[in-house]
N, C-alpha and C positions, 0 to 999 in steps of 0.2 A: 504493500500500500504506500503510495507516494504521499508525502506530507510537505506542505508549504506553510508559510506564515503570512498573514496580512497585518499590517501595522497601522495604527490610528494615532495621530498626534493631535491633541486638542489645542486649537488655536484661539478659541474664545470660550469663556466659562460655559459649561454644558451640564444639562440634567438629563441623564438617561434614566427616566423615571420608573418607579415601581407602581405608579398609579395609586399611591396611598401616602398619607402623611403621618406625622407623629404629633399627637395632641399637645398643644402648648409650645411646640417648637417649630415645626415646619408643616406647611400644607401639602407639600410635595417632596417626598424623600427620593434620594438618588438610589439607583440599583447598586447594591454592594453585597459582599460576602459577610453574612452576619457573624461568622466565626472569627474573622480577622478584621473586619471593618474596611477592607480594601475595595474600592469602587470597581465596577465591571460593566460590561454590556453583554447581555445574553446572546448566545449564538443565534437563536431564532430571530432576535431583533436585527442583528447584523446581516443575516441572510436576507431578511425582508428588505433592508435598505439596498443591498446589492441587486436584488431582484427588481426593485423599483428603478434603479439606474439602468439595468439591462433592458427593461421595457422601454425606457426613454430612447436608448440607443437603437433598438430594433425599430421603433417608430420613425426615427430620423432616417433609417435605411430602408423604409418601406418600398421605395422605388428602385432599390439597388439590385443589380442582376445576381448578386451572391446572397440575397436575403435569406434564402432557404438554408444555406450553409451556416449563417449566423444563428438562425433559429435552432438548427440542430445542435450547435455549440451551446446555446443557452439551455436547451433541454438536457444536454449532458451535465452541465453544471448544476442546474437548479431543479430539474424535473418539470412537471406540469402542476398548475394550481390544483390543490386537492388530490395530488397524485397518490396512488396506492404503492404498496411495497414493490410491485413489479414495474412501476413507472416513476420511481423517485430519481432525483438527481444523483450523480456519481460523486458529488462533493459534499462532505459533512463539515459544517461550520461550527467550531467550538466557541466558547465564551471569550470575549476580548478582555484580557486581564493584565494586571501589572506583571513585570518580569518575574520569572519563576524563582530566581535567587532571592528577590525581595520578599516574595510570598513565603518562602521557606524561613527566612530570618524573622519575619513578623510573627509567623506561627510559633516559632520557638520562644520568642520573647513573651508572647501572650501565655504560652504554657507555663513559663516561669513567673508569671504575674508581674513582669517588668513593664508590660504595656496592656492596655485594654482595647477591645475593638473600637470603642467610641473615641479613644485617643487617636487611633490610626485614622479613623474616618474624618475627624475634625482637622487633622494635619494636612489632609489632601483635598479638603473641600471648604466651602464657605457658604454662608446663608445670605441670600439676596432677597430683599423685600421690595415689593412694587405695589402700586395702587392704581386704580382707574381714575381718570380725570373726567369730571362732568364737562361736556362740550359747551354748555351754556354759561356756566359760572366760572369755569376754570379751576374749581376747587376739587379736592379729592372726594370721590363718592364714599358715602358712609358704608362701612362694612366691607369695603373692597380691598383692604390691605391683605396681601398674600405673601407668605414666606416660602422660598424655594431653595433647597440645597443644590449647589452646583459643584461640579468637578472643575478644579482650577486649570487655567490654560497652561500649556506646555507639558501636560501630563501625557504619557505615552502608554498605550495599551497594545496588546498583540493577541491574535486569535490563530489557532491552528486550523488549517484546511486539510482534511484527509480525503484522498481520492481513492475510491474503490477500484477504479480503472485508471490506467496511465493516461493523463491528459495529453492531447495533441497541441501543437502551437496555436491553432485557431482558438482552442478553449482558453489557453492562458492569455492570449492576446485580448480576447473579449473580456476576460476577468480583469485584466489590467485596466482596460477602458472603463469598466464598471467602478473600479477602485478610484480611478482619476476623477470620475464624475461625482463620487460621493463626497460632497463638500460641507454638508451640514447634517446634524442628527439631533434628536432629543426634543424636549419641550422648549418652545420659544425659538425654534430654528428659523422661523420667518421674521423674528425680531432681532436678529443679530447674534443670538446665542448658538452654541453647538457647532461652531465652524471647525472643520476638520481638514487635515492633510492625510491622505490614505495612500499606501503603496504596498505592492506585492513583494514579499520576501526581502528585497533590498532596493535601494533607490536606483542602482544600476540595472538590476533585473527588470524593475518596473519600466524604466526608460526603454530597454530593449524590446519588451513585449508591446509597449505602446507604439514603438516604431514599426513593429511587425503588423500591428492592427491597422496603422495608416496604410501600409503597403497592401494589405488585404482589401481595404476599402478602395484603394486606387486600382485594384484589379491585378496586382502583381503577386508573384509567388514568394513564399517565405521558406 
């Protein structure tokens, strides 16, 4: 089984939400490992974001003569919506987490009671508060104050991509294009939060696969 990594660098404060809050502290909590307090993005969430970017790419190529090849590559990577076990994608997307070495060190320190999960969470995040403004009066709307925990910018996460079958270059080229297109994620991504820089395996490999994607789009062989 071939394994690659996809890396996410947070360029603006982000909330990869859990869909719940913590009474008296935050209205929206960030996704994190409750055992260590380390923030993460679930694999299902990351896959969904990549699928969304892939759909955008395929739409932009809807008149392209090689559209069917790209559709087959997308099916190889992600499968079909609501796919069965016989029709699922060949790429398994793991949770995007902090570096393994850091996770190990943190786990040991928590086991020794030198740190607590909340200490770890607080060191890597901040709480941002915002309120809605009344358009007529320009004053804050009563009861609109909301608190949201955010993952601080310049935090880097990585996810393992496990392939059940060996991917071809067209698969990796399309995946690199999806990664390049993934520029925002999480709550408030339409308001400037959650800006990302995403690349496959390494910046050089990402650039190589993107160059191959451009060649494929131009009708050239790779």
